[in-house]
N, C-alpha and C positions, 0 to 999 in steps of 0.2 A: 613092157610097152609104153611108150610116152603117152600122156594125156593129150587131148586135142587142145589146139591153140585157144579155144574158147574157154577151156576151163582156167585160164589165165585172166579172164575178163575181171573178176572182182580185184585182182591184185593191181592190173593196169588201170582200173577205175580208181582205185585208192591213190595211185601214183598221180593220176590226173587230178583228184580233189587237192592233193597237197600243192601241185603246181598252181592251181587256181587261188587256192588260200594264202600261198607263200610264193608269189612269183619271183621275189628276190632272192631266194635261196640259190645257192650254187648248184648248178647242173652236175649230176653224178653220171657215172657209166651205170646203166640200170641192167640188170639181168634177173630173169625169172628161171625157175626150174621145171624141167619137162615132166617130172614125177611128182613134184610138191608145188602145185600151182598157187598156194597161198604164200609162198616165200619170195621175197624180194631182196636182192643184194644191191646195195649201192656202193660203188667205188669212186673214191675222191683221190686227188693227188695232193691234198692239203689236209692238215689236222684241223684248221679253222674251218674248213668246209664241213667236216664231220661234226664239229662242235655246233654249228650253225643249225644242222639238222637235228642234231640231239635236243637243242633248245626248242626248235619248232615243233617237234614231236612229243615235247614234255617227257623225255626219258631222264629219270633221275641220274645224277652224276656217278653214283655208285656202281652203275651198270656199265660204265666205260672202263675198257680194259686197255692198258698200254704195256707193251713189252716185246720181246725179241720175236722175229718171225723166222721161219725155217731157212730163208736165204740171206741171213746175215743183216737183214734190214729191220726195223723198227715197225711196230704196228699200232695203231689206236683204232679202237673199234668199240661198237655197242651192238648187242642184240636185244631187240625187244618185240613184243607183239602189240601192235596198234590196230584197232578196228578188225581184229581177227587175222591180221597179215603179219606174218613173221618177218621181221626186217634185220638185215645185217648191213651196218654201215661201216666203211673201213678205209683207212689210207695206210699205205706203206711208204716208207721214207727212210733215208739214211742218216746217220748221226750228226753229219754237218747241218742237215735241216733242222734237227732237234736243237742243236747249240743255237742256230739262228732264231729260232721261235722262243727259246728261254730268254736270249738276250733282248729280244724285242717286248717280251712280257715283262721284263725287268724294267725296262725303260718306259713303259706306258703309265 
């Protein structure tokens, strides 16, 4: 049986605090879990957006994973617990986007 919506209040309050403290952060697609109310998933369409959130949440770089995803795309993600909230932030992308990102980083 699912938890009540109110069980998500601490997770949603955390997301609200982040929005208030860091209004410049890119907006993710947010989701919570009906059986694990202290979990927050953040989906992005850009690697740079994942990195912006990693920096804002002070997640160490060594907690970032980059690799293949099941559907032949690439994934960059981090998982961390911040203020008691388990966070998974990730972006899926194809190799053409990766090549573009690498070129942009090299020219910066």
